[in-house]
Residue frames relative to the residue before (quaternion, step in Angstrom):
aa qw qx qy qz dx dy dz
X 1.0000 0.0000 0.0000 0.0000 0.00 0.00 0.00
X 0.3172 -0.7607 0.5475 0.1446 3.53 -1.01 0.89
X 0.3657 -0.6847 0.5837 0.2383 3.56 -1.02 0.83
X 0.1158 -0.7203 0.6769 0.0976 3.53 -1.12 0.76
X 0.3424 -0.7730 0.4941 0.2028 3.56 -0.22 1.27
X 0.8070 0.2163 -0.2060 0.5094 3.53 -0.95 0.97
X 0.7136 0.4207 -0.2430 0.5047 3.60 1.27 -0.17
X 0.6325 -0.5307 0.3662 0.4291 3.60 0.53 -1.12
X 0.2107 -0.7311 0.6284 0.1619 3.53 -1.38 -0.38
X 0.8288 0.2421 -0.1802 0.4712 3.57 -1.31 0.37
X 0.6997 -0.4886 0.2692 0.4463 3.58 1.05 0.70
X 0.6506 0.4649 -0.3458 0.4910 3.58 1.20 0.05
X 0.2485 -0.7667 0.5813 0.1114 3.50 -1.20 0.67
X 0.5524 -0.5848 0.4772 0.3537 3.53 -1.12 0.71
X 0.6961 0.4173 -0.3397 0.4753 3.54 -0.92 0.96
X 0.5531 0.6122 -0.3987 0.4004 3.60 1.23 -0.32
X 0.4595 -0.6509 0.5357 0.2796 3.51 -1.24 0.64
X 0.6892 -0.4939 0.3310 0.4142 3.61 -1.21 0.45
X 0.6503 0.5358 -0.3225 0.4313 3.61 0.92 -0.87
X 0.6522 0.5108 -0.3112 0.4657 3.59 0.99 -0.82
X 0.6480 0.5056 -0.3206 0.4708 3.59 0.98 -0.80
X 0.6283 0.5198 -0.3338 0.4728 3.60 1.01 -0.74
X 0.6131 0.5453 -0.3431 0.4572 3.60 1.04 -0.73
X 0.7196 0.4430 -0.2446 0.4754 3.60 0.96 -0.85
X 0.8228 0.2617 -0.1059 0.4932 3.61 0.73 -1.06
X 0.5075 -0.6221 0.4386 0.4038 3.58 1.23 -0.29
X 0.7102 -0.4209 0.3279 0.4594 3.52 -1.32 -0.05
X 0.4686 -0.6663 0.4905 0.3098 3.59 -0.94 0.80
X 0.5675 -0.5889 0.4564 0.3504 3.55 -1.26 0.47
X 0.7878 0.0083 0.0080 0.6159 3.55 1.18 -0.57
X 0.1420 -0.7479 0.6422 0.0896 3.56 -1.13 0.75
X 0.1085 -0.7846 0.6094 0.0349 3.54 -0.79 1.05
X 0.1156 -0.7644 0.6316 0.0582 3.57 -0.84 0.99
X 0.0810 -0.8177 0.5697 -0.0150 3.56 -0.68 1.13
X 0.1786 -0.8195 0.5400 0.0705 3.56 -0.17 1.27
X 0.6513 0.5383 -0.3114 0.4349 3.60 1.24 -0.38
X 0.5872 0.5773 -0.3754 0.4255 3.59 1.15 -0.50
X 0.4459 -0.7240 0.4663 0.2441 3.58 -0.85 0.98
X 0.7490 0.3825 -0.2070 0.4999 3.59 1.12 -0.62
X 0.8170 0.2649 -0.1112 0.4999 3.56 0.61 -1.17
X 0.3187 -0.7635 0.5405 0.1531 3.54 -0.99 0.92
X 0.8161 -0.0707 0.0642 0.5699 3.57 0.92 -0.83
X 0.2020 -0.7592 0.6112 0.0967 3.50 -1.36 0.42
X 0.2207 -0.7269 0.6345 0.1426 3.55 -1.11 0.79
X 0.1481 -0.7737 0.6100 0.0857 3.58 -0.94 0.90
X 0.1019 -0.7843 0.6117 0.0192 3.55 -0.91 1.05
X 0.3331 -0.7789 0.5012 0.1765 3.57 -0.32 1.27
X 0.6396 0.5540 -0.3305 0.4179 3.60 0.88 -0.94
X 0.7615 0.3560 -0.1823 0.5101 3.58 0.94 -0.89
X 0.3044 -0.7636 0.5025 0.2677 3.59 1.32 -0.20
X 0.5313 0.6141 -0.3738 0.4482 3.53 0.94 1.01
X 0.1613 -0.7408 0.6418 0.1153 3.52 -1.29 0.58
X 0.1986 -0.7494 0.6229 0.1045 3.54 -1.12 0.79
X 0.1762 -0.7977 0.5730 0.0663 3.57 -0.71 1.12
X 0.1938 -0.7752 0.5959 0.0795 3.53 -0.97 0.96
X 0.3315 -0.7807 0.5072 0.1531 3.53 -0.75 1.12
X 0.5313 -0.6678 0.4470 0.2683 3.50 -0.87 1.11
X 0.7573 0.4095 -0.2190 0.4592 3.61 0.75 -0.99
X 0.6815 0.4603 -0.2779 0.4964 3.60 1.29 -0.05
X 0.5881 -0.6136 0.3490 0.3947 3.57 1.08 0.79
X 0.6019 -0.6060 0.3202 0.4097 3.56 1.09 0.86
X 0.3136 0.7132 -0.5513 0.2985 3.55 0.90 0.93
X 0.5486 -0.6002 0.4626 0.3534 3.57 -1.08 0.71
X 0.0007 0.8360 -0.5476 0.0356 3.57 -0.63 1.09
X 0.7892 0.1317 -0.1317 0.5852 3.60 1.24 0.04
X 0.1475 -0.7509 0.6370 0.0934 3.54 -1.16 0.75
X 0.1371 -0.7553 0.6383 0.0571 3.53 -1.10 0.82
X 0.0420 -0.8491 0.5232 -0.0586 3.58 -0.41 1.28
X 0.1443 -0.8190 0.5551 0.0132 3.55 -0.84 1.13
X 0.5046 0.7102 -0.4097 0.2705 3.62 1.15 -0.47
X 0.4361 -0.6993 0.4974 0.2709 3.62 -0.87 0.92
X 0.6307 0.5327 -0.3320 0.4563 3.61 1.24 -0.29
X 0.4940 0.6825 -0.4154 0.3430 3.56 1.26 -0.30
X 0.1869 -0.8011 0.5627 0.0821 3.56 -0.95 0.88
X 0.1627 -0.7247 0.6629 0.0946 3.50 -1.27 0.68
X 0.8269 -0.0516 -0.0250 0.5594 3.57 -0.68 1.11
X 0.7359 -0.4656 0.2188 0.4401 3.56 0.99 0.94
X 0.7141 0.3985 -0.2500 0.5184 3.61 1.23 0.05
X 0.4689 -0.6509 0.5079 0.3139 3.57 -1.04 0.75
X 0.1344 -0.8317 0.5379 0.0288 3.57 -0.93 0.90
X 0.5044 0.6392 -0.4470 0.3703 3.62 1.15 -0.39
X 0.8000 0.2372 -0.2550 0.4886 3.55 -1.00 1.02
X 0.4389 0.6475 -0.4978 0.3746 3.62 1.18 0.19
X 0.4888 -0.6184 0.5150 0.3368 3.57 -1.20 0.48
X 0.6698 -0.4740 0.3655 0.4394 3.58 -1.27 0.26
X 0.6575 0.5137 -0.3139 0.4531 3.58 0.88 -0.92
X 0.6543 0.5039 -0.3146 0.4680 3.61 0.93 -0.86
X 0.6745 0.4909 -0.3053 0.4591 3.58 0.90 -0.87
X 0.6290 0.5288 -0.3397 0.4575 3.60 0.94 -0.83
X 0.6721 0.4844 -0.2933 0.4771 3.60 0.91 -0.89
X 0.6292 0.5349 -0.3194 0.4647 3.58 1.04 -0.81
X 0.6792 0.4807 -0.2937 0.4705 3.58 0.88 -0.91
X 0.6151 0.5342 -0.3429 0.4677 3.61 1.02 -0.75
X 0.6397 0.5371 -0.3135 0.4517 3.56 0.97 -0.91
X 0.7348 0.3925 -0.2102 0.5117 3.58 1.15 -0.66
X 0.6780 -0.5597 0.2655 0.3957 3.58 1.24 0.51
X 0.6607 0.4749 -0.3127 0.4901 3.60 1.23 0.22
X 0.0819 0.8288 -0.5463 0.0888 3.55 -0.20 1.27
X 0.6236 0.5206 -0.3404 0.4734 3.59 1.27 -0.01
X 0.1931 0.7699 -0.5817 0.1775 3.57 -0.59 1.18
X 0.3113 -0.7098 0.6012 0.1947 3.51 -1.35 0.34
X 0.3034 -0.7319 0.5798 0.1898 3.58 -1.04 0.79
X 0.0818 -0.7622 0.6419 0.0181 3.54 -0.88 1.05
X 0.1439 -0.8122 0.5636 0.0442 3.55 -0.52 1.21
X 0.1121 -0.7904 0.6020 0.0135 3.55 -0.57 1.23
X 0.6876 -0.4962 0.3273 0.4170 3.58 -1.20 0.25
X 0.8107 0.2098 -0.1211 0.5331 3.63 1.03 -0.60
X 0.7621 0.2622 -0.1503 0.5726 3.59 1.26 -0.26
X 0.2118 -0.7032 0.6507 0.1929 3.47 -1.37 0.30
X 0.1597 -0.8101 0.5632 0.0331 3.54 -0.88 0.99
X 0.1807 -0.7172 0.6596 0.1338 3.53 -1.15 0.76
X 0.1233 -0.7985 0.5882 0.0347 3.57 -0.65 1.16
X 0.1254 -0.7704 0.6240 0.0368 3.54 -0.82 1.11
X 0.3049 -0.8044 0.4867 0.1518 3.54 -0.13 1.35
X 0.6171 0.5861 -0.3525 0.3892 3.62 0.97 -0.79
X 0.7808 0.2490 -0.1422 0.5551 3.59 1.13 -0.60
X 0.4005 -0.7478 0.4446 0.2878 3.60 1.30 0.28
X 0.4865 0.6648 -0.4199 0.3808 3.57 0.87 1.01
X 0.1935 -0.7474 0.6295 0.0881 3.52 -1.14 0.84
X 0.1450 -0.7607 0.6295 0.0644 3.57 -0.83 1.05
X 0.1585 -0.8415 0.5163 0.0169 3.55 -0.35 1.32
X 0.1205 -0.8173 0.5635 0.0004 3.55 -0.67 1.20
X 0.0093 0.7367 -0.6756 -0.0285 3.48 -1.28 0.56
X 0.8273 0.0465 -0.0976 0.5512 3.57 -0.83 1.03
X 0.6307 -0.5821 0.2966 0.4187 3.56 1.09 0.90
X 0.6169 0.4849 -0.3715 0.4963 3.59 1.10 0.66
X 0.4859 -0.6563 0.4908 0.3038 3.55 -0.97 0.89
X 0.2213 -0.8039 0.5477 0.0702 3.53 -0.64 1.22
X 0.7826 -0.1758 0.1367 0.5814 3.58 0.93 -0.91
X 0.3194 -0.7176 0.5944 0.1721 3.51 -1.40 0.37
X 0.1085 -0.7502 0.6490 0.0657 3.55 -1.06 0.84
X 0.1045 0.7903 -0.6030 0.0284 3.57 -1.04 0.67
X 0.2442 -0.7715 0.5802 0.0925 3.50 -1.20 0.72
X 0.7158 -0.3756 0.3430 0.4784 3.50 -1.36 -0.23
X 0.4867 -0.6368 0.5046 0.3209 3.55 -1.20 0.48
X 0.1335 -0.7974 0.5880 0.0234 3.53 -0.99 0.93
X 0.0261 -0.7611 0.6481 0.0114 3.54 -1.08 0.80
X 0.7978 -0.0791 0.0017 0.5977 3.57 -0.24 1.27
X 0.7793 -0.2436 0.2187 0.5344 3.57 -0.65 -1.15
X 0.5789 0.6022 -0.3653 0.4109 3.59 1.29 -0.11
X 0.1601 -0.7667 0.6179 0.0686 3.56 -0.95 0.98
X 0.2820 -0.7479 0.5777 0.1657 3.57 -0.89 0.95
X 0.1000 -0.7839 0.6124 0.0222 3.57 -0.57 1.19
X 0.3006 -0.7874 0.5060 0.1832 3.61 -0.38 1.15
X 0.7491 0.2333 -0.1707 0.5961 3.59 1.25 -0.34
X 0.0075 0.8173 -0.5754 0.0312 3.55 -0.70 1.06
X 0.7437 -0.3339 0.1906 0.5469 3.59 1.21 0.48
X 0.6202 -0.5678 0.4039 0.3603 3.53 -1.31 0.34
């Protein structure tokens, strides 16, 4: 399955409501409701797809972030999970994205590509998972799904 940054993956699109995602992917393996998080209200976890779908509280529970772990997942037609940071940076440059920010966490290192609202999360110099959200320009949010 190919990630479309700012759009979606696995047949779901950012902006979909929980019910629509259940129609497409079935019932999640786990639903997490987080009343303490300031942004996200709930998350669906899908073991088969190795993916989590986050629903934003202030956006009428529309899917606003995907977190993808599957080694079969493709970015620009190529699998990227387990690439080293250097390999991923070169891969992204080859695909027209050379501007990124390094975020160093206590257990992970993250490459953030603002142009595509994507975080590439590394542990032990290997890409572990990718998070991406809707595309934003100033105060404008691009919702690829706005209803049927």
